[in-house]
C-alpha positions in Angstrom: 0.0 0.0 0.0 1.2 3.5 -0.7 0.8 6.3 1.7 -0.5 9.9 0.8 2.7 11.3 2.0 5.1 8.9 0.0 7.8 10.7 -1.9 7.3 10.9 -5.6 9.5 8.5 -7.7 12.9 10.1 -8.8 13.4 10.6 -12.3 16.3 8.6 -13.7 19.4 10.3 -14.3 19.4 9.6 -18.0 16.0 11.2 -18.4 17.6 14.5 -17.1 20.6 14.2 -19.2 18.6 13.6 -22.2 16.3 16.4 -21.4 19.3 18.7 -20.9 21.0 17.9 -24.3 17.7 18.4 -26.0 17.5 21.9 -24.3 21.1 22.7 -25.4 20.0 21.5 -28.9 17.4 24.0 -29.0 19.5 26.8 -27.5 22.0 26.2 -30.4 19.3 27.5 -32.7 19.5 30.8 -31.4 23.1 31.8 -32.5 22.4 29.6 -35.8 19.6 32.0 -36.4 22.1 35.0 -36.7 24.0 33.4 -39.6 21.8 34.6 -42.4 22.7 38.1 -41.6 26.4 36.9 -41.8 25.8 35.1 -45.1 24.0 38.1 -46.6 26.6 40.6 -45.6 29.3 38.2 -46.9 27.6 37.6 -50.1 27.3 41.4 -50.7 31.1 41.6 -50.1 32.0 39.3 -52.9 33.9 40.6 -55.9 31.1 39.7 -58.4 28.5 41.8 -56.5 29.8 45.1 -55.3 33.5 44.3 -56.0 35.7 44.7 -59.0 33.8 42.0 -61.1 30.4 43.6 -60.3 29.5 47.1 -59.7 33.3 47.9 -59.1 32.5 49.6 -55.7 35.5 48.1 -53.9 35.2 50.2 -50.7 31.4 49.2 -50.3 32.4 45.4 -51.0 35.1 45.9 -48.4 32.6 47.2 -45.9 30.3 44.3 -46.5 32.9 41.6 -46.4 34.3 42.9 -43.1 31.0 43.1 -41.6 30.0 39.4 -42.6 33.6 38.3 -41.7 33.0 39.8 -38.0 30.3 37.2 -37.5 32.0 34.3 -39.2 35.3 34.8 -37.7 35.9 31.4 -36.0 38.2 32.6 -33.4 36.1 35.2 -31.9 32.8 36.1 -33.7 31.3 32.7 -33.9 32.3 31.4 -30.5 31.0 34.5 -28.9 27.7 34.3 -30.6 27.2 30.5 -29.5 28.5 31.6 -26.0 25.7 34.1 -25.6 23.0 32.1 -27.4 23.5 29.0 -25.0 23.7 31.2 -22.1 20.3 32.7 -22.8 18.8 29.4 -23.9 20.0 27.4 -21.1 19.2 29.7 -18.2 15.7 29.8 -16.7 14.0 33.1 -17.0 17.3 34.8 -18.4 17.7 38.4 -18.7 20.3 40.7 -20.1 22.6 40.1 -17.1 23.0 36.5 -18.2 24.2 37.7 -21.5 26.6 40.1 -19.9 27.9 37.5 -17.7 28.6 35.1 -20.8 30.5 37.9 -22.6 32.5 38.7 -19.5 33.4 35.0 -19.0 34.3 34.5 -22.7 36.4 37.5 -23.1 38.5 36.5 -20.1 38.7 33.0 -21.5 39.7 34.2 -24.9 42.5 36.7 -23.8 44.0 33.9 -21.4 44.2 31.5 -24.3 45.8 34.3 -26.7 48.4 34.8 -24.0 50.0 31.4 -25.0 50.6 31.1 -28.7 51.5 27.7 -30.1 55.3 27.2 -30.8 56.1 28.3 -34.5 57.4 25.7 -36.8 61.0 25.9 -38.0 62.4 27.8 -39.6 60.0 30.5 -38.1 60.5 32.0 -34.8 57.9 33.6 -32.5 58.2 37.3 -32.5 55.2 39.0 -30.5 52.2 37.4 -32.0 53.8 36.5 -35.5 55.8 33.6 -36.6 58.7 35.1 -38.5 61.0 33.7 -41.1 64.3 35.8 -41.1 65.7 34.0 -43.9 63.0 35.1 -46.4 61.7 38.3 -44.3 58.1 36.8 -44.3 55.8 36.5 -41.3 52.5 34.9 -40.3 50.1 35.2 -37.4 50.8 33.0 -34.6 48.4 30.3 -33.8 46.7 29.6 -30.4 44.7 26.8 -28.8 41.4 27.2 -30.4 38.4 25.3 -29.1 36.3 27.5 -31.1 32.5 27.3 -31.0 32.8 24.3 -28.6 34.6 26.7 -26.2 32.0 29.2 -26.6 29.4 26.7 -25.9 31.1 25.6 -22.6 31.4 29.1 -21.3 27.7 29.6 -22.1 26.7 26.7 -20.2 28.8 27.7 -17.3 27.3 31.2 -17.4 23.7 29.9 -17.5 24.4 27.6 -14.6 26.2 30.3 -12.6 23.4 32.7 -13.1 20.7 30.3 -12.2 22.7 29.4 -9.0 23.8 32.9 -7.9 21.5 35.6 -9.3 19.7 35.7 -6.2 22.6 35.4 -3.8 22.9 38.2 -1.2 26.3 39.1 0.5 27.1 40.8 3.7 25.8 44.4 4.0 29.2 46.1 3.1 29.4 44.0 -0.2 25.6 44.7 -0.7 26.5 46.4 -4.0 27.5 43.3 -5.6 24.4 41.2 -4.6 22.6 39.1 -7.2 23.0 39.7 -10.8 26.2 42.0 -10.2 27.7 39.2 -8.7 27.3 36.6 -11.4 29.7 38.4 -14.0 32.4 38.5 -11.5 32.1 34.7 -10.6 31.8 34.1 -14.6 35.2 35.8 -15.1 37.0 33.6 -12.5 35.3 30.6 -14.1 36.4 31.8 -17.7 39.9 32.0 -16.5 39.9 28.5 -15.0 38.4 27.0 -18.2 40.9 28.7 -20.3 43.7 27.4 -18.2 42.1 23.9 -18.4 41.8 24.1 -22.2 45.4 24.9 -22.6 46.1 21.7 -21.1 43.0 19.4 -22.4 42.3 20.8 -25.7 45.2 19.5 -27.7 44.2 15.8 -27.4 40.6 16.4 -27.4 40.9 18.7 -30.5 43.2 16.2 -32.2 40.7 13.4 -31.8 37.7 15.5 -33.1 39.8 16.5 -36.0 40.8 12.9 -36.8 37.4 12.0 -36.8 36.2 14.8 -39.0 39.2 14.1 -41.3 38.2 10.5 -41.5 34.7 11.6 -42.6 36.1 14.0 -45.1 38.7 11.5 -46.6 35.9 8.9 -47.2 34.6 11.7 -49.8 31.1 10.9 -51.0 30.7 8.1 -48.4 31.7 10.4 -45.6 29.3 13.0 -46.7 26.5 10.2 -46.8 27.3 9.0 -43.3 27.0 12.6 -42.0 23.8 13.1 -43.7 22.2 9.9 -42.3 23.5 10.7 -38.6 22.2 14.3 -39.0 18.7 13.4 -39.8 18.7 10.6 -37.3 19.6 12.9 -34.5 17.1 15.4 -35.6 14.5 13.0 -34.2 15.7 13.7 -30.5 16.5 17.3 -31.1 20.4 16.8 -31.0 21.5 17.1 -34.6 23.1 20.4 -33.8 25.6 18.6 -31.5 26.8 16.8 -34.3 26.9 19.7 -36.8 28.7 22.1 -34.5 32.2 20.8 -35.0 32.1 19.8 -38.6 30.3 22.8 -39.7 31.9 25.6 -37.7 35.4 24.2 -36.6 36.8 21.3 -38.8 39.4 22.3 -41.5 41.4 25.4 -42.3 41.4 28.0 -45.1 43.6 31.0 -45.4 41.9 33.9 -46.9 43.8 36.4 -49.2 44.3 38.9 -46.3 46.2 36.2 -44.4 43.5 35.4 -41.8 42.4 31.8 -41.2 38.9 30.5 -41.0 37.7 27.1 -39.7 34.7 25.0 -40.3 32.8 23.8 -43.4 30.3 26.7 -43.6 32.8 29.6 -42.8 35.4 28.2 -45.3 32.8 28.1 -47.8 31.6 31.6 -47.3 35.2 32.7 -47.3 35.8 31.2 -50.8 37.4 27.9 -50.1 36.7 25.8 -53.3 37.1 22.7 -51.2 34.3 23.5 -48.7 30.8 22.4 -48.8 31.1 18.6 -48.2 28.8 18.5 -45.3 26.3 21.0 -46.4 25.9 20.4 -50.4 23.7 17.4 -50.2 20.9 19.2 -48.1 19.9 21.3 -51.0 18.2 18.6 -53.1 16.3 17.4 -50.0 15.2 20.7 -48.6 14.2 22.4 -51.8 12.6 19.5 -53.7 12.4 16.1 -51.9 10.7 17.1 -48.8 8.2 19.2 -50.5 7.4 16.3 -52.8 7.0 14.1 -49.7 4.5 16.8 -48.4 2.6 16.4 -51.5 2.5 12.8 -51.3 1.3 12.9 -47.7 -1.5 15.4 -48.9 -2.4 13.1 -51.8 -2.7 10.2 -49.7 -5.4 11.9 -47.4 -8.9 10.8 -47.4 -10.8 12.6 -50.0 -13.1 14.6 -47.6 -9.8 15.9 -45.8 -7.8 16.4 -48.9 -8.3 20.1 -49.3 -7.5 20.8 -45.8 -4.3 18.7 -45.7 -3.2 20.2 -49.2 -3.4 23.8 -47.6 -1.4 22.7 -44.7 1.2 20.7 -46.4 1.6 23.3 -49.3 2.5 26.0 -46.5 5.3 23.6 -45.1 6.6 22.8 -48.6 7.0 26.4 -49.4 8.7 26.9 -46.0 11.1 24.1 -46.7 11.8 25.2 -50.3 12.4 28.9 -49.7 14.0 28.7 -46.2 15.3 25.3 -45.8 13.3 25.0 -42.4 12.1 21.2 -42.7 11.0 20.4 -39.2 7.4 21.1 -39.8 7.2 18.5 -42.5 9.8 16.0 -40.8 7.8 16.1 -37.5 4.4 15.7 -39.3 5.5 12.0 -40.1 8.4 11.2 -38.0 6.8 9.8 -35.0 3.6 8.6 -36.5 5.3 6.7 -39.3 8.8 5.9 -38.5 9.3 3.9 -41.7 9.0 7.1 -43.7 11.4 8.8 -41.6 13.9 6.0 -42.0 13.5 6.1 -45.7 14.1 9.9 -45.3 17.1 9.6 -43.5 18.6 6.9 -45.7 17.8 9.0 -48.8 19.4 12.2 -47.2 22.7 10.4 -46.9 22.3 9.2 -50.5 21.9 12.9 -51.5 24.8 14.0 -49.6 26.9 11.2 -51.3 25.7 11.8 -54.9 26.0 15.5 -54.8 29.6 15.5 -53.4 30.5 12.7 -55.7 29.3 14.7 -58.8 31.6 17.6 -57.6 28.8 19.9 -56.4 30.3 22.2 -53.6 27.6 24.4 -52.1 27.1 25.8 -48.7 24.6 28.0 -46.6 24.6 30.5 -43.8 21.4 29.3 -42.4 19.8 26.3 -44.2 19.8 24.8 -47.6 16.8 26.7 -48.9 16.3 28.9 -52.2 17.4 32.0 -50.2 20.9 30.6 -49.5 21.0 28.9 -52.9 20.7 32.2 -54.7 22.8 34.3 -52.4 25.7 31.9 -52.6 25.4 30.9 -56.3 28.7 32.9 -57.0 30.6 30.9 -54.4 29.5 27.5 -55.3 30.9 24.9 -57.8 28.4 23.4 -60.2 25.4 24.7 -58.3 23.2 24.1 -61.3 23.4 20.3 -60.8 21.4 20.7 -57.6 18.2 21.5 -59.7 18.2 18.0 -61.7 19.5 16.2 -58.8 16.7 17.6 -56.7 14.1 16.9 -59.2 15.3 13.2 -59.3 14.9 13.0 -55.5 11.5 14.7 -55.6 10.3 12.0 -57.8 11.8 9.2 -55.7 10.5 10.8 -52.4 6.8 11.2 -53.8 6.8 7.5 -55.3 8.2 5.9 -52.1 6.1 8.0 -49.8 2.8 7.5 -51.7 3.3 3.7 -52.1 4.5 3.2 -48.5 1.6 5.2 -47.0 -1.0 3.5 -49.1 0.4 -0.1 -49.0 0.8 -0.2 -45.1 -2.1 2.2 -44.5 0.0 4.6 -42.4 -1.9 7.2 -40.3 -0.3 10.2 -41.9 -2.1 13.6 -41.8 -5.5 13.2 -43.3 -5.7 9.4 -42.9 -6.5 9.2 -39.1 -9.4 7.3 -37.8 -12.4 9.7 -37.6 -12.6 9.2 -33.8 -9.1 10.6 -33.4 -10.0 13.6 -35.6 -13.1 14.3 -33.6 -11.1 14.4 -30.3 -8.4 16.8 -31.7 -11.0 19.0 -32.9 -12.8 19.1 -29.5 -9.2 19.7 -27.6 
């Protein structure tokens, strides 16, 4: 027998961990939402727009390129964006002081890391913040331990936890000025210092391991792209695909820009003009612009006749959102949990699209997602972007045929095919 005063059962630790990872995945969407601005500014700064090969307004192009580059800077700009975004997303009832604490912690962390440059490779020697080759009178910027966006995410998590833990803390009267929210940035600065010291020691082997994994995927070529695409869609089901994306998209790989600065990550490298970038982004365009809209139409066509008009209206809206912006979650979540077989087909075919696109030499990327907006803006940076259209049309036909046949053959209860009793219950609710 149970008593009224019995304690409620404790939630298993893995449920809390899963919930926390899901929340962090959602928090990562906030800084990602800033990237379209960075992509647009960067695109306007290209030579074929306002630059020498376009309108010839070199100074205007330089302004746009510098503005976009500030947000895409893989050493400072991007990590800081992720730091603040995660801090705001993870802290309960966060306010401006949460973001301030995150900025304070990150700046301390960043400057401590940059106080210890990595030893220069012979024959260069370290002079100030440059590696100088006296025999040729050439110099290059020194490098530093760079956890990049992962470091920013870590500082953001620490800032959120510290804010939740200490924003209501009251000190003794003579220190009352530093009560609550004013205390959090001070503590975060000390934590940022400690994390920087830890990163100087821990990051080299961790970074090498992550780089080795990413290089393994990269060296597999089209197969590696396919594995990434499959994993990305599989993790979307539990809201954790951004955890896979972060290192590969924003940190893996190096590209030295004409001005001598170095950018990291598949997306920043592509937007900076690296012709070898786009391996882990190109294959999403056929899926998001063509295949998933076709799947949406297959679901609508499979609806019961008396509900078809209603479902067509809903799915058309979702299809346009996917095609124009690359936001696919409304379509994917419409069938992922009620028809897992369809989602399994979708995940596998996304991997196939990634492999086919890369195998055919298509190099394309995005600042936000693989929709029409990014496709048009980044046309000048891409390699063979026109191939995305025929590839996408082929995948659209495959998606429509497979979704339609599987839904009808196995009588899956996709939108518009639910039992009448379920529709009535939903309408009442």
